[in-house]
C-alpha positions as CSV (number, residue, x, y, z in Angstrom):
1,M,-3.7,-48.9,-31.8
2,I,-3.9,-45.3,-32.9
3,G,-7.3,-44.7,-31.0
4,F,-5.8,-46.4,-27.9
5,K,-2.7,-44.1,-27.9
6,G,-5.0,-41.0,-28.3
7,A,-7.2,-42.0,-25.4
8,S,-4.2,-42.7,-23.3
9,L,-2.7,-39.4,-24.0
10,T,-5.9,-37.6,-23.2
11,V,-6.2,-39.5,-19.9
12,A,-2.6,-38.8,-19.1
13,L,-3.1,-35.0,-19.8
14,A,-6.1,-34.8,-17.7
15,A,-4.2,-36.7,-14.9
16,F,-1.3,-34.3,-15.2
17,A,-3.6,-31.2,-15.1
18,A,-5.4,-32.5,-11.9
19,V,-2.0,-33.0,-10.2
20,T,-0.5,-29.6,-11.2
21,A,-3.6,-27.8,-10.2
22,Q,-3.3,-29.0,-6.5
23,P,-0.2,-27.0,-5.7
24,A,-1.4,-24.0,-7.3
25,A,-4.7,-24.1,-5.3
26,A,-2.6,-24.7,-2.1
27,Q,-0.7,-21.5,-2.9
28,G,-3.9,-19.5,-3.0
29,D,-4.5,-19.5,-6.7
30,V,-8.4,-19.6,-6.3
31,N,-11.3,-17.7,-7.4
32,Y,-11.3,-15.4,-4.3
33,P,-12.4,-13.0,-3.4
34,T,-15.6,-12.9,-5.3
35,K,-17.3,-10.0,-3.5
36,P,-16.1,-7.2,-1.0
37,I,-14.3,-8.3,2.1
38,R,-15.5,-7.2,5.6
39,F,-13.1,-6.3,8.4
40,I,-15.0,-6.6,11.6
41,V,-13.5,-4.2,14.3
42,G,-14.7,-4.7,17.9
43,F,-14.0,-1.0,18.8
44,A,-15.3,2.4,17.9
45,A,-13.9,4.3,14.8
46,G,-10.8,6.1,15.5
47,G,-9.1,3.8,17.9
48,G,-5.9,1.9,17.1
49,N,-7.5,-1.3,15.8
50,D,-9.8,0.8,13.6
51,L,-6.8,2.7,12.2
52,F,-4.9,-0.5,11.6
53,A,-7.9,-2.0,9.7
54,R,-8.3,0.9,7.5
55,L,-4.6,1.3,6.6
56,V,-4.1,-2.5,5.8
57,G,-7.7,-2.7,4.3
58,Q,-7.0,0.0,1.7
59,K,-3.7,-1.6,0.6
60,L,-5.3,-5.0,0.5
61,S,-8.2,-3.6,-1.7
62,E,-5.7,-2.4,-4.2
63,S,-4.0,-5.7,-4.6
64,I,-7.0,-8.0,-4.7
65,G,-9.4,-5.9,-6.7
66,Q,-12.3,-5.9,-4.3
67,P,-13.4,-3.4,-1.8
68,V,-12.5,-3.9,1.8
69,I,-15.2,-2.6,4.2
70,I,-14.7,-1.7,7.8
71,E,-17.6,-2.6,10.1
72,N,-17.2,-1.4,13.8
73,K,-19.1,-3.4,16.3
74,P,-17.8,-2.3,19.8
75,G,-19.1,-3.7,22.9
76,A,-17.9,-6.0,25.7
77,G,-14.2,-5.3,25.2
78,G,-14.4,-6.2,21.6
79,R,-15.9,-9.7,22.2
80,L,-19.2,-9.0,20.5
81,A,-17.5,-8.4,17.3
82,V,-15.5,-11.6,17.4
83,D,-18.8,-13.6,18.4
84,Y,-20.5,-11.9,15.4
85,A,-17.8,-12.9,13.0
86,L,-17.8,-16.5,14.3
87,N,-21.3,-16.9,13.1
88,Q,-20.7,-15.7,9.5
89,P,-19.9,-17.8,6.5
90,A,-16.2,-19.2,6.8
91,D,-15.5,-18.1,3.2
92,G,-12.8,-15.6,3.7
93,H,-15.1,-12.6,3.1
94,T,-15.6,-11.8,6.7
95,L,-12.5,-11.3,8.8
96,V,-11.9,-10.1,12.3
97,I,-9.3,-7.5,13.3
98,G,-8.6,-9.0,16.7
99,A,-6.5,-7.4,19.5
100,T,-4.8,-9.0,22.6
101,G,-7.5,-8.3,25.0
102,Q,-10.5,-9.7,23.1
103,M,-8.5,-12.8,21.9
104,A,-5.7,-14.1,24.1
105,I,-6.6,-12.3,27.4
106,A,-10.3,-13.0,27.0
107,A,-9.4,-16.8,26.4
108,A,-7.3,-16.7,29.6
109,I,-9.8,-15.1,32.0
110,Y,-13.3,-16.0,30.8
111,P,-14.1,-19.7,31.3
112,K,-17.4,-19.4,29.4
113,L,-16.1,-17.5,26.4
114,P,-18.0,-18.7,23.3
115,Y,-14.8,-18.7,21.0
116,H,-11.0,-19.5,21.2
117,P,-8.6,-17.4,19.2
118,T,-6.7,-20.3,17.7
119,K,-9.3,-23.0,17.6
120,S,-12.4,-21.0,16.6
121,F,-10.4,-18.8,14.4
122,V,-7.3,-19.1,12.0
123,P,-4.7,-16.4,12.9
124,V,-3.7,-15.1,9.4
125,T,-1.1,-12.7,10.3
126,M,-0.2,-10.0,13.0
127,I,-0.7,-6.4,11.8
128,A,1.2,-4.7,14.7
129,S,2.7,-5.1,18.1
130,F,3.7,-2.7,20.9
131,P,5.0,-2.7,24.4
132,L,3.3,-1.1,27.3
133,I,4.5,1.9,29.4
134,L,5.0,2.1,33.2
135,A,4.2,5.7,34.2
136,G,4.5,7.4,37.5
137,P,4.2,10.9,38.9
138,I,6.5,14.0,38.2
139,S,8.1,13.8,41.6
140,D,11.6,14.1,43.1
141,Q,11.0,11.0,45.1
142,I,10.1,8.6,42.2
143,K,12.6,8.9,39.2
144,S,13.0,5.2,38.4
145,V,11.5,1.8,38.8
146,K,13.6,1.3,42.0
147,D,12.2,4.4,43.5
148,L,8.6,3.5,42.8
149,V,9.1,0.0,44.3
150,A,10.7,1.4,47.4
151,Y,8.0,4.1,47.8
152,G,5.3,1.5,47.4
153,K,6.8,-0.8,50.1
154,A,7.4,2.2,52.4
155,N,3.9,3.5,51.8
156,P,1.4,0.7,51.2
157,D,-1.6,2.8,52.1
158,K,-0.7,5.3,49.3
159,S,0.4,2.6,46.8
160,N,-2.3,2.3,44.1
161,Y,-2.6,1.9,40.4
162,A,-4.9,2.9,37.6
163,T,-6.3,0.4,35.1
164,S,-9.0,0.5,32.5
165,S,-8.7,-3.2,31.0
166,P,-7.7,-6.7,32.0
167,A,-4.5,-6.3,29.8
168,F,-3.3,-3.5,32.1
169,T,-4.5,-5.1,35.3
170,I,-2.7,-8.5,34.4
171,T,0.6,-6.7,33.4
172,T,0.7,-4.6,36.7
173,E,-0.1,-7.6,38.7
174,L,2.8,-9.4,37.0
175,F,5.0,-6.4,37.9
176,K,3.8,-6.6,41.5
177,L,4.6,-10.2,41.7
178,K,8.2,-9.9,40.3
179,T,9.0,-6.7,42.5
180,G,7.0,-7.6,45.6
181,M,5.5,-4.0,45.6
182,P,2.0,-3.7,47.1
183,A,-0.7,-1.9,45.1
184,Q,-4.4,-1.6,44.9
185,A,-6.3,-1.4,41.6
186,I,-8.4,1.7,41.0
187,P,-10.6,1.2,37.8
188,Y,-10.9,3.8,35.0
189,K,-12.9,3.9,31.7
190,S,-9.8,4.5,29.5
191,S,-6.1,4.7,29.4
192,N,-6.2,8.4,28.9
193,E,-8.2,8.8,32.3
194,M,-5.6,6.5,33.9
195,M,-2.8,8.7,32.9
196,L,-4.6,11.9,33.9
197,S,-5.3,10.3,37.3
198,I,-1.5,10.0,37.8
199,A,-1.0,13.5,36.8
200,G,-3.7,14.7,39.2
201,G,-2.3,12.7,42.1
202,Q,-5.4,10.2,42.3
203,T,-3.3,7.3,41.6
204,L,0.5,6.5,42.1
205,F,1.2,4.7,38.8
206,A,-0.1,2.7,35.9
207,I,1.1,0.4,33.0
208,A,-0.7,1.5,29.7
209,D,-0.5,1.7,26.0
210,G,1.6,4.4,24.2
211,P,-0.9,6.7,22.4
212,P,-2.4,8.4,25.5
213,T,0.7,8.0,27.6
214,V,3.6,9.4,25.4
215,P,2.0,12.9,24.9
216,L,1.6,13.3,28.7
217,V,5.2,12.0,29.1
218,Q,6.5,14.5,26.5
219,G,4.4,17.3,28.1
220,G,5.9,16.8,31.4
221,K,2.7,15.7,33.2
222,V,3.7,12.2,34.0
223,R,7.1,10.3,34.1
224,A,7.8,7.1,31.9
225,L,9.7,4.8,34.2
226,A,10.0,1.7,31.9
227,V,8.7,0.0,29.0
228,T,7.7,-3.7,29.0
229,G,9.8,-6.2,27.4
230,A,13.6,-6.3,26.4
231,E,13.8,-3.4,24.0
232,R,13.4,0.4,24.4
233,S,10.6,2.3,22.6
234,S,11.8,4.3,19.7
235,E,9.4,7.0,20.8
236,L,10.9,7.1,24.3
237,P,14.7,6.2,23.6
238,D,15.8,7.4,27.0
239,V,13.4,5.2,29.0
240,P,14.8,1.8,29.9
241,S,13.2,-1.5,29.3
242,M,11.9,-3.7,32.0
243,A,14.8,-6.1,31.2
244,E,17.3,-3.4,31.8
245,V,15.8,-2.4,35.2
246,G,16.0,-6.1,36.4
247,F,12.5,-7.5,35.6
248,P,12.7,-9.3,32.2
249,E,9.7,-11.4,33.1
250,V,7.5,-8.3,32.8
251,N,7.4,-8.6,29.1
252,I,3.7,-8.3,28.2
253,G,3.1,-6.4,25.0
254,L,-0.1,-6.0,23.0
255,W,-0.8,-6.9,19.3
256,S,-3.5,-6.7,16.6
257,G,-3.9,-9.2,13.8
258,V,-6.2,-10.6,11.1
259,F,-8.2,-13.6,11.9
260,A,-10.5,-15.9,9.5
261,P,-13.2,-18.2,11.0
262,A,-12.1,-21.7,11.4
263,G,-13.3,-23.8,8.5
264,T,-12.2,-21.1,5.9
265,P,-10.7,-23.2,3.0
266,P,-7.0,-23.6,3.3
267,A,-6.4,-22.2,-0.2
268,V,-8.4,-19.0,0.8
269,V,-6.4,-18.7,4.1
270,A,-3.1,-19.1,2.0
271,K,-4.1,-16.4,-0.5
272,L,-5.2,-14.1,2.3
273,E,-1.9,-14.6,4.2
274,S,0.1,-13.9,1.1
275,E,-1.9,-10.7,0.2
276,L,-1.9,-9.3,3.8
277,R,1.7,-10.0,4.3
278,R,2.5,-8.3,0.9
279,A,0.4,-5.3,2.1
280,L,2.2,-5.1,5.5
281,A,5.6,-5.2,3.6
282,D,4.8,-2.1,1.7
283,P,7.1,0.7,2.8
284,G,4.3,3.3,3.1
285,V,2.1,1.1,5.2
286,R,5.1,0.1,7.6
287,E,5.9,3.9,7.9
288,K,2.5,4.9,8.9
289,L,2.3,2.1,11.4
290,K,5.6,3.2,12.9
291,G,4.0,6.6,13.1
292,M,1.3,5.1,15.4
293,A,4.2,4.1,17.8
294,V,3.8,0.4,17.0
295,N,6.0,-2.4,15.5
296,P,4.8,-3.5,11.9
297,G,3.9,-7.1,11.7
298,G,3.5,-9.2,8.6
299,G,4.8,-12.5,9.8
300,P,3.7,-16.1,9.0
301,G,0.2,-17.1,10.4
302,E,1.8,-20.1,12.2
303,Q,4.2,-17.7,13.9
304,F,1.2,-15.6,15.0
305,R,-0.7,-18.7,16.2
306,S,2.3,-19.8,18.3
307,L,2.6,-16.4,19.9
308,I,-1.1,-16.3,20.8
309,D,-1.0,-19.8,22.5
310,A,2.0,-18.7,24.4
311,D,0.3,-15.6,25.6
312,I,-2.7,-17.3,26.6
313,K,-0.6,-19.6,28.8
314,S,1.4,-16.7,30.4
315,F,-1.8,-14.8,31.1
316,V,-3.5,-17.9,32.9
317,E,-0.4,-18.3,35.0
318,V,-0.4,-14.6,36.1
319,V,-4.2,-14.6,36.8
320,K,-3.7,-17.8,39.0
321,A,-0.7,-16.4,40.8
322,A,-2.4,-13.1,41.6
323,N,-5.7,-14.7,42.4
324,L,-7.5,-12.3,39.9
325,K,-11.2,-12.5,39.1
326,F,-12.8,-10.7,36.2
327,E,-16.5,-10.1,35.6
328,E,-17.7,-11.1,32.0
């Protein structure tokens, strides 16, 4: 009887250990990482996504005890980097810093895209989000969105807009659909060139990101007429939102986040999400992100996934309504 009781106790303890180990693993208490983590960035060093990666990577490295290496693989609007990461081992040691353009917009406009942002990858958490800025010329005729729309309708032969990416094209075409304003797209290589084209009189207006736009607005070279979405920008507090000027549907903003290849063990994803959210909650990290004119992220991965799926649906609707075609 004594031997039987001892054996039973041993078995019971082993079973208890197995049961209690499962929740711990589910919460990310795993032997990870075991080597340096790579952040794959689809754009050149010095750009917004690269800066996000380096800022968050440094803080993540401090908490997990492994180096975080930034690898820049620019090309095809960031899609080459995503395709590269997709073919790496799904063990949590190779992650993608993915932006709206190479993820949600690419999924909406390229039928032959070899990946899907929420099926081929696990969205871990958003790093940052930011609105776009509608900018026009420094002109006594055009001091508001209402003035711009009226001018475009009265002068269709002079109504054109600058764009350098599908993100800006889709947002501007949505603006046209909601206002009824005619405008012809003029392509440029960068959002900085877009703003300079407005300042130089080559184009009438553009919708672009903040970093190249805000300095020219503050320098009096172009006029900010509105920011996309429902809220004003902290950097341009006197500029109304699209919702304020009567076009709440023009709410497209951009974001950047961390993605792990599909197939990454759930416990590893859970630990990654926990550590990344902790890094993004750091006051110093948040302050530096705000200094880049973006809204700090750090929400749950499922929330990020839902946002991406909703964005894809919205982009598809605009592309169809505006009959847009994009070359891969």
